[in-house]
C-alpha positions, 0 to 999 in steps of 0.5 A: 059144871055146865060152863066147865064142860063146854071148855073140854076139848080134844086136847083133854082126851089126848092128855088123858091118854098119856096119863092113863096109859100105864094103867089101862089096856089098849083094846082091839077092834074085832070083827065077826063074820056074822056082823059085816062092815062092823069093827067091835071096840072090845072094851069087855077086854079092858082091865076091870071088865069095862071102859069105865077104868079109863075115866076112873083112872084119869080122875084118880090119878089127876086128883090125888085124893086119899078118900073117894066116893062115887055113885055107880050101877057097878062097872064104874065102882069096880073100876074105881075100887080095882085101881084105887084100893091098891093105891091106898085110896079109901073107896066108897061106892053108893049103889041104887036099890035095884043095882046088880048084886054080883057087881056089888059083891065084886066091888066089896071083894076088891076092898071097897065099901058099898052103901045102898041107897033107895030109889033110882040113879038120881037118888043114888047120886044125891046120896053120894053128894051128901056122903062127900059133903059130910065126910070130906071124901072127894066125889068122882061121878061115874060120868058127869065129871070133866076128868072122867069124860076125857078119860072115856074119850080115849075109847074114841081116840083109839078107834080113830087112830086104828080105823081112820076110815070109819064112817060111823061110831055107835056108842051106848049112852048111859050117864053120857060120859062115854058118848061125850068123850067120843064126841070130843075125840072126834074133833081131831078127825080130818074127815067127817064121822057120824057119832050115834048114841044108843039108849034103852027106849025107857031111859032116853034121857038124852033124846028127850032132853035134846028134844026139849032143849034142856035137861029133863029127869026121867023116872027110874026104869028097869031096863036089862041094860043095868048100866044105862038106867040114868035118869037125867043128863049130866051138866058136863056131858049134856052140852058136849052131846048137844053140840056134836052128836049126830043121832040118838037111837032108842032100842028095846030090851028084846033088841039088846038081848038079841044083840048080846046073843050075836056077840056071844055067838061071835065069841064076845062075852058082852053084858047087856049094857055092852051090847046096846051099841050093836043093837043100835047099829042093827036097828038104824043101819049105816053106810061104809064101815061102823065102829061099835063100842062093846062097852063091857063084859061084866056078866055074873059069870065073868065077874070073878075073872074080870074084876081087875087082877091085872091092875095089881101088876100095872 
C-alpha cells in the first residue's frame, strides 16, 4: 500500500471530516495555567475515549463491511466495537499478549470478540491478517490504512481551524496514523507550522526508520504508553511522515508519567499514551503557541464511563 499511501492528500481528510461528523465529537482546545502557551486538543473527551474513533468511523462507513477484524492495543478496538456493533457489524479484535486487560474487557462489554495472540504488535498484526484471509472478514488496521489515516487527520483539521496561529503541533506516534493524518491536514495551512511526532524511547520505530532510510522493525517493548508499542512503521504512514514531519522526539516512561500527572492536576484525565505528546513538548520546547494532542483518556478507572455510550444515540 506504499504507493497508495503517497496519493493521500488534504482533500481526503476534508472528505473524512464530512463523512464522520454525525458520529464523532468535535473536541475542544483546552488551556491550563500550569502549561503556558499550550493548547491541549482534548481527544480524551472523544466518544469511545480516544481519537481512534475518527479513523475507525471513516473506514467503517466507507467500506460497508458486515464483518471486520482488527489488531489493537485497546483504543482502536474499543472504537471499532463501539461504532460497529450497534450498526450490526461483526467485530473481532486481536490483541497482543501484553495488551491492557481493562481495555479487553471494555471491548468485550461492547459486544465484540477478542482473540489474544502471542508476541508483540507485529505478531498481532500477522494474526489479524490471517484471520481476515481465512474468514473473509475485512481487515481494518489500527493505523496503516488510507481511510483510517484520513479519519485521524481530522484531529489536525480541527486544530488548524480553531487555532490558525499555532506554530507547532505535538502528536503521539504509535502506529503513525494520527501523525500521518495531521501531516496531511497541515497541507491546507497558509502559514508554516511545525509537526513534531513523539515516541517512547524504547519504541522509536519512526525515528530509527527515517535514520535508516527505510522501515525497520524493532523488538517488542514494554513502555507504560501501551498504545504506542508498535514495532514497524506502516506502509501507508511511513512515506507521509518521511515527507512532512519536522522532528521526532523520544521520551522516557518517567517523562510520560510526569506529563500525565500535570494533565491530571489540570483536570484532564489522560492515559499514559495520551500524555506522550505533552512529554515531548516539555522535553523539546517550542516557540510561539503549541497544540498538544491529548490522544486518549481510557484509564482503567475511566473505561466504564468512556466506552462510547453516546454512540448509540449519534
